C-alpha positions as CSV (number, residue, x, y, z in Angstrom):
1,M,197.4,27.8,183.6
2,A,200.7,25.6,184.4
3,E,203.2,25.1,181.6
4,L,202.4,21.7,179.8
5,R,205.4,21.7,177.5
6,G,207.1,18.6,178.0
7,K,204.4,16.8,180.1
8,V,203.4,13.2,179.6
9,I,199.6,12.9,179.7
10,L,197.5,9.7,179.2
11,V,194.1,10.1,178.1
12,T,191.8,6.9,178.0
13,G,189.1,6.9,175.4
14,A,190.7,9.7,173.3
15,T,189.6,8.6,170.0
16,D,186.1,10.3,170.3
17,G,184.2,13.0,171.7
18,L,185.8,14.9,174.8
19,G,188.9,12.6,174.8
20,R,189.7,13.6,171.2
21,A,189.2,17.0,171.4
22,L,191.3,17.2,174.9
23,A,194.1,15.3,173.1
24,A,194.2,18.1,170.6
25,E,194.1,20.8,173.1
26,L,196.9,19.0,175.1
27,A,199.3,18.8,171.8
28,R,198.7,22.6,171.1
29,A,200.0,23.3,174.5
30,G,203.2,21.2,173.8
31,A,202.4,18.2,176.0
32,T,203.1,14.6,175.0
33,V,199.9,12.8,174.7
34,L,199.3,9.5,175.1
35,V,196.2,8.4,173.1
36,H,194.2,5.5,174.3
37,G,191.5,3.7,172.3
38,R,190.2,0.3,171.5
39,D,190.4,0.4,167.6
40,P,193.8,0.7,165.9
41,G,192.3,2.5,163.0
42,R,190.6,5.1,165.1
43,I,193.8,5.7,167.2
44,A,195.8,6.1,163.9
45,D,193.1,8.8,162.6
46,T,193.1,10.5,165.9
47,I,197.0,10.7,165.9
48,K,196.8,12.4,162.5
49,E,194.1,14.9,163.4
50,V,195.8,15.8,166.8
51,T,199.1,16.2,165.1
52,A,197.4,18.4,162.3
53,A,195.6,20.5,164.9
54,A,198.7,21.2,166.9
55,A,200.7,22.2,163.6
56,E,198.1,24.5,162.5
57,A,197.4,26.5,165.8
58,D,197.9,30.2,165.5
59,E,201.0,29.6,167.7
60,P,202.3,26.0,167.0
61,A,203.7,24.3,170.2
62,A,207.3,23.0,170.2
63,G,208.0,20.0,171.8
64,Y,204.6,17.9,171.6
65,R,204.7,14.4,170.8
66,V,201.5,11.9,170.1
67,R,201.6,8.3,170.7
68,G,198.9,5.7,170.6
69,Y,198.0,2.8,172.9
70,Q,195.2,0.3,172.1
71,A,193.5,-1.9,174.5
72,D,189.9,-2.9,175.6
73,L,188.9,-1.8,179.0
74,S,186.0,-3.9,179.2
75,S,188.3,-6.5,180.4
76,L,190.9,-6.3,183.4
77,A,193.2,-8.2,181.2
78,G,192.9,-5.2,178.7
79,V,193.5,-2.7,181.6
80,R,196.6,-4.5,182.7
81,E,197.8,-4.8,179.2
82,L,197.6,-0.9,178.8
83,A,199.3,-0.2,182.1
84,G,202.1,-2.6,181.2
85,Q,202.6,-0.8,177.9
86,V,202.7,2.7,179.3
87,I,205.0,1.6,182.0
88,A,207.5,-0.2,179.7
89,A,207.5,2.8,177.2
90,E,207.1,6.0,179.1
91,P,209.6,7.1,181.6
92,R,207.2,9.4,183.2
93,L,203.5,10.2,183.5
94,D,202.5,13.7,184.7
95,V,198.8,13.3,184.3
96,L,196.3,10.6,184.1
97,V,192.9,11.4,182.5
98,N,190.4,8.7,183.1
99,N,187.9,9.4,180.3
100,A,186.8,6.2,178.9
101,G,183.3,5.1,179.2
102,I,180.1,4.2,178.2
103,G,176.6,5.6,178.5
104,G,173.5,4.5,180.0
105,D,171.6,3.7,176.7
106,V,171.5,-0.2,176.2
107,P,171.1,-1.7,172.8
108,G,168.9,-4.7,172.0
109,G,166.0,-3.7,174.3
110,G,167.9,-2.7,177.2
111,A,169.1,-6.1,178.4
112,R,171.8,-6.4,180.9
113,Q,175.2,-6.6,179.7
114,E,178.4,-7.9,181.1
115,S,182.1,-7.5,180.7
116,A,184.7,-10.2,179.8
117,D,185.2,-10.9,183.5
118,G,181.3,-11.2,184.1
119,Y,180.7,-7.8,185.8
120,E,177.9,-5.5,185.0
121,L,179.3,-3.8,181.9
122,R,179.0,0.0,183.0
123,F,180.4,-0.7,186.3
124,A,183.2,-2.6,184.9
125,V,184.3,0.1,182.0
126,N,183.3,3.3,183.8
127,Y,184.5,2.4,187.3
128,L,186.4,-0.7,187.7
129,A,188.9,-0.1,184.7
130,T,189.5,3.7,186.3
131,Y,190.3,2.0,189.8
132,A,192.5,-0.8,188.3
133,L,194.3,1.4,185.8
134,T,195.0,4.1,188.3
135,R,196.3,1.6,191.0
136,L,198.6,0.0,188.3
137,L,200.0,3.3,187.4
138,L,200.4,5.1,190.6
139,P,204.2,4.0,191.1
140,L,204.7,5.7,187.7
141,L,202.7,8.8,188.9
142,R,204.4,9.0,192.2
143,A,207.9,8.8,190.6
144,S,206.7,11.7,188.2
145,A,205.6,13.8,191.4
146,P,204.1,16.3,191.3
147,S,201.5,14.6,189.1
148,R,197.7,14.5,188.8
149,I,194.9,12.3,188.3
150,V,191.7,13.6,186.5
151,N,188.5,11.1,186.7
152,V,185.8,12.2,184.2
153,A,182.7,11.5,186.0
154,S,179.0,12.9,185.7
155,I,176.7,14.8,187.7
156,G,174.3,12.0,186.7
157,Q,174.7,9.8,190.0
158,Q,173.0,7.2,191.8
159,A,173.7,5.6,195.3
160,I,175.4,2.0,194.8
161,D,173.3,-0.6,196.2
162,F,176.0,-2.8,197.9
163,S,173.5,-5.9,198.1
164,D,173.3,-5.8,194.5
165,V,176.3,-3.8,192.9
166,M,176.0,-5.7,189.7
167,L,172.2,-5.0,189.2
168,T,171.2,-8.5,188.5
169,K,167.4,-7.4,189.7
170,D,165.7,-4.8,188.1
171,Y,168.4,-3.8,185.6
172,D,168.3,-0.3,183.9
173,G,171.0,1.2,181.9
174,M,170.9,4.6,183.1
175,R,170.9,3.4,186.9
176,A,174.0,1.2,185.9
177,Y,175.8,4.5,184.4
178,R,174.8,6.6,187.2
179,Q,175.9,4.2,189.8
180,S,179.4,3.6,188.0
181,K,179.8,7.6,187.7
182,L,179.1,7.9,191.4
183,A,181.5,4.9,192.1
184,Q,184.2,7.2,190.5
185,V,183.8,10.0,192.7
186,L,184.0,8.0,195.7
187,F,187.3,6.6,194.6
188,T,188.4,9.9,193.9
189,F,187.7,11.0,197.6
190,D,189.2,7.9,198.9
191,L,192.2,7.9,196.7
192,A,192.7,11.6,197.8
193,A,192.7,10.8,201.5
194,E,195.4,8.2,200.9
195,L,197.9,10.1,198.6
196,D,200.3,12.9,199.7
197,P,198.7,16.0,197.9
198,D,202.2,17.3,197.3
199,G,203.1,14.2,195.3
200,V,199.8,13.3,193.4
201,T,196.4,14.9,193.4
202,V,193.2,13.5,192.3
203,N,189.9,15.2,191.3
204,A,186.7,14.4,189.4
205,L,184.6,16.4,187.2
206,H,181.5,16.6,185.4
207,P,182.8,18.3,182.3
208,A,179.7,19.5,180.7
209,T,175.9,18.6,180.4
210,F,175.0,16.4,177.5
211,M,177.9,17.2,175.1
212,P,177.6,16.0,171.4
213,T,179.3,12.7,171.8
214,K,178.4,9.3,170.7
215,I,176.5,8.5,174.0
216,V,174.5,11.8,174.0
217,S,171.4,12.0,171.5
218,S,170.2,15.5,172.6
219,P,173.1,17.8,173.2
220,I,173.0,20.9,175.5
221,S,176.6,21.9,175.8
222,T,179.7,21.9,173.6
223,I,182.6,19.7,173.6
224,A,184.8,23.1,173.9
225,Q,183.0,23.6,177.4
226,G,184.0,20.2,178.5
227,V,187.6,20.6,177.2
228,E,188.0,24.1,179.2
229,A,186.7,22.3,182.4
230,T,188.8,19.3,182.1
231,M,192.0,21.4,181.0
232,R,191.6,23.4,184.2
233,L,191.9,20.2,186.4
234,I,195.0,19.2,184.5
235,A,196.9,22.6,184.4
236,A,195.6,25.0,186.9
237,P,197.7,25.5,190.0
238,D,197.3,22.9,192.6
239,A,196.2,25.7,195.2
240,E,193.4,26.7,192.8
241,T,192.0,23.0,192.3
242,G,193.1,21.2,195.4
243,T,192.7,17.3,195.9
244,G,190.0,15.1,196.6
245,R,187.2,17.3,195.1
246,F,184.2,17.1,192.5
247,Y,183.7,19.9,189.9
248,N,180.6,20.7,188.1
249,S,182.2,22.1,185.0
250,L,184.4,24.9,186.2
251,D,183.1,25.2,189.7
252,E,183.3,22.8,192.7
253,G,180.1,21.0,193.2
254,R,178.4,18.6,195.5
255,A,178.3,15.0,194.7
256,N,175.7,12.5,195.7
257,D,175.4,12.3,199.5
258,Q,176.8,8.6,199.4
259,A,180.3,10.0,198.3
260,Y,180.8,11.7,201.7
261,D,180.0,8.4,203.5
262,L,183.3,7.1,204.8
263,A,181.5,3.5,205.4
264,A,180.3,3.5,201.8
265,R,183.8,4.4,200.3
266,R,185.4,1.7,202.4
267,Q,182.7,-0.9,201.1
268,L,183.7,0.3,197.6
269,R,187.3,0.1,198.3
270,E,187.0,-3.4,199.7
271,L,184.9,-4.7,196.8
272,S,187.1,-3.2,194.2
273,E,190.1,-4.9,195.7
274,R,188.5,-8.2,195.6
275,L,187.3,-7.7,192.0
276,T,190.5,-6.5,190.6
277,G,193.1,-8.0,192.8
278,R,194.6,-4.7,193.3
């Protein structure tokens, strides 16, 4: 694993589940961890927990810092706010971990939900926020090169219907979730083709199957397994992990066929540019 001491790493959705455990592991390794969340109280609690975990490690790391950032990523204004806060406060950004997201279970009888901008909620939070935040932070990531982007996606994927991306017909929460997760992978492949791999690498992964988080009712894997897989993409040598790849836990995996369709990736890119203005 690469030396993480002194690296600045932003983890979105870091106040629960995988993100929270990952933040603690990064602090133990001596990184400066930027903890993002929606709720100020949960951010404060996470910072306390992460700080305590790092201090109580068998070999406490020197030099780690933990800082909190509050933003609601269900609105593009919130995404812009988070990016602006980070750019204003942080002189560098070595790793962006796009982890924030919502699952496929829809409360209230499964009725379709929309974001503050009027987009289907899962597509907005799981994908459009990832796309917009990454685009906004790219200048800082490039200036901090070599740097990395890690998109926490899922093996649960479903092809995007470009005639009804917002699922206005026959809505299903799991379909919305799977579509949004595949969109993250298409974006990962597309962005990797755009970027100089000597400067910024970008990979996506399915960290583990049904970890015990707030969006999973019947866990199979452990949070520790998800942390291990995600840490590998953060810290392993570039020659080992490469760029523009999809990993199923620790192994390179095969995404939905649509991820390898250049026309589909172009359609998604053009749609994303139009919806986010980026």
